[in-house]
N, C-alpha and C positions, 0 to 999 in steps of 0.2 A: 911341756915336761915340768914337773914340780917334784923336788926331792927325789929325783930318779924314777918317778912314777908317771906314766903317760896319762894325762887327764882325758877323760872320755866325755866330751860335751854332748855327743849324740845320745848316750844312754845313761851315763852317771850324772849328767847335768852339772858338771863341776863349775862352769862359768857362771851360770845363773844362781847357783847356791852362794858363790862368793859375792856376787853382786848384791844379793839380798842381805848377806851378812854385813857388807860395807855400808849399805844405804837404807836399810829398813827404818832406822830411827832418825834419818836425816832428810828424807823427802816424803811428800804426801801427794802423789799424782792423782789427778782427777780422771785422766784418760791414759791408757797404755795401748799403743799400737805395735804390732809385730809384722814384719815382712815374711814371716814363716807361713805362707799361704799358697794356695794353688789356683790356677785358672782364672786369675783376676776376679776372684769371688771373695766376699767377706765371710770370715769365720767368727762365729759368736759363741762357740761352745766346743768342748771336747770331753771325752770320757776320761776317767781317772786311770791310774796304773798301780796295780799291786803285783809284786813279785816276791815269792817265798820259796825257800829251799827246805824241804822236809827230809829227815832221816828217820826211817821206820824200822822197827825191830819186830820180827815174828819169832818162830821157833823152828829149829832145825829138826829134821826127821828123815826117814827113808822114803823115797819116792814111791816104793811099792806099797807103802801103807800111808795113804794121804792123811789119815786121822792122827798120825804120830807127830805131825808138825803143823805150823801155821805159815803159809806161804806169803812172805813179805812182798813179793813182786806182784802176784795176782791180787793180793789184798790192797796194794797201792793203787792199782787200776780201779778197783771197786771204790776206793775212797775218792778218786778223781771223778768217776762217773756219778757218784752220789752228790758230790759237790756241784757238778755241772747242772744237775737237775734242780738243785736248790737255788741256783742263780736266777731262775725265773721270777723269784719274788723281789729281785733287785733291778727291775727295769724302770724306765722313765719315758714320758711322752716325747721329750726333746732329744734325749740321747739314745732312745731305743733300748736294745738289750745289752746286758752285761755279758761279755764273752770270756771264754777261758781257753788257754793253750798249755799243753804239757810240753815243755821245751827241752827237757833233759831227764834221763832216767838211767840209773846204774843199780844193779842188784846181783845177789848171789849169796853164797855162804860167807858170813863174816868170820874170817880166820884171824885177822888182826886189824888194827886201825887203818892199815894201808894195803891189806891183801884181801881180795874178794875171790872166793873159790867159784868155779863154774862147772863142777861135776854134775852130770845129768841125773844121777841117782840120788841126789840129796835135795830135800826141800829147802829152798833158800830162806834164810832168816833175816836178810837185810836188804833194804832198798832205799835209795835216795832219789828224789826227783825235784825238779823245779817247775812251778806253775806260774803262769802270768795271767792276770785277769784285767780286762779293760772294763772298768766299773761305770755303770750308768746311773748309779744311785749313791748318794753320800752316806747312806746307812750301811753300805758294804765297805768294811775296813779290813785291814790285814788281821787285826785281832779277831774280828768276826769270822774270817775264813779259818783261822787257826782253831777257834772254838768248834766250828763245824767239823773239821778234820779230827780233832781230839775226840769228840763225841762219837763219831762214826768208827774211829779206830778202836775204841773201847768195846764196841759191839762186836768187832771182828777179832778180838783178842790180840790186837796189835798195840805196840808201845811207840810213842813218839819220842825218839831220842833227842831231836832238836828241831826247831822251826826258826830259820834265820830269815828275817825280813830285809830285802834289798830295797824295795820301794813300797811306800804306802801313801800314794798321792791321789787326792780326790778329783772330782770332776769340776768343770767350770762352765757356767752359763751366764752370758750377758743378754738380757732380753733384747730382741730385735728393735723394739720400740725406742730403745735408748741409742740406737745407731742410725736413726733416720737421717740426721744432718750429715753424718760421716758418709753414708751411702750416697747422698746427693752430691757431695763434693768429689767422691770417687767415681761418680757417674755410672753406678751399677745398682741393680736391684737383686742381683744374684747372691745367694748365701750358700756356703758350703754345707753339705749334709754332715752333721757331726758324727753320725754313725759310720761314715765312710772314711774317717781320717784317724790318724794315730794320736797319741798323747802329745800335747803342745806344752812346752815348759812355761809358756805365758801363764798357765794356770797357777804356777808357783808365785808369780808376781801378783796376780789377782788376789790370792789368799794372803800373801805377806803384807800387801799394802791396803788391806781393809776393803777388798772387793770393789775397786773402781770400775768404770766402764772400760772394757777390754775388747779388742778385736784383732783379727789377723787379715792381711791383704797382701797377696804375693803372686809371683809369676811362675810358680812351680808347675810341673806338668804331671800327667797321670803315670809317668814312668819313674816316679821317685824311687830311689834305691835300686834301680835297674843298672845293668852293666854299662849301658850307654845313656845314662841320665843326662838330660839336657833341658834347656828352656828355649822357647821360641824368641827370636830377636825382636819381632814385632811386639810380643807380649811384654818383653823387658822394657821397651821404649814406652809403651803405654803405662806400665807400672811406675816407672820413674816419674813421668809427667803427673800421674795421679797422686803420688806421694808429695811431690813439690806443691801441687795445688792444695792438698789437704794441710800441709805445714803452713803455707801462706795464710790459709783461712784461720788457723788457730793462733797465728802470731799477730793477728790484727789487734 
């Protein structure tokens, strides 16, 4: 808790951002390891994370005369679908495809800043939605996404009232060849498939500290975020021994 506000390390990354603020100009790490990993495998990459909330304005009209208005809700779905198709140009060999999720949507007739009408006979002139993109290519940024949406909205006679960026985080890749000695000490040849994992805040450290060698290695299981989330005791014991062995190697 900070200033009466609950910090969200899981999705707002409060702790890692504070760490970077405190130490970015004080330390120069050559290697950064994180225990935020699964199945005793080495992680060497992750896709980036973009999250944006859009507010879209159309034109009200009578539902019996579709041409009398511009439907902001159906128009927003068109924007989303068009953006989804354009993501195919932002893939990569290591990180596979950039993917998109529409996480929230609210629409209707904009009666006031806080009141949205839901009458069935009125063409809705307002829609807001949140999209989240897992980026596989550094060329895809939040600004690029906004530009795509703006260009498409203009063609549909829709206006962008606002586009609020919550996350604009890039991808991270450390070539496997740089992790050979680490793999030897961890006694594993298994690497996590980056396309099958979420964003790892290790990426922020990688970027903030001039892209040193970075990796993850942990004992998480495939039930991450499940109601009965757990780790196997045997894996935990192996993981602890592996980290101790690795730390001893680098402390020589």
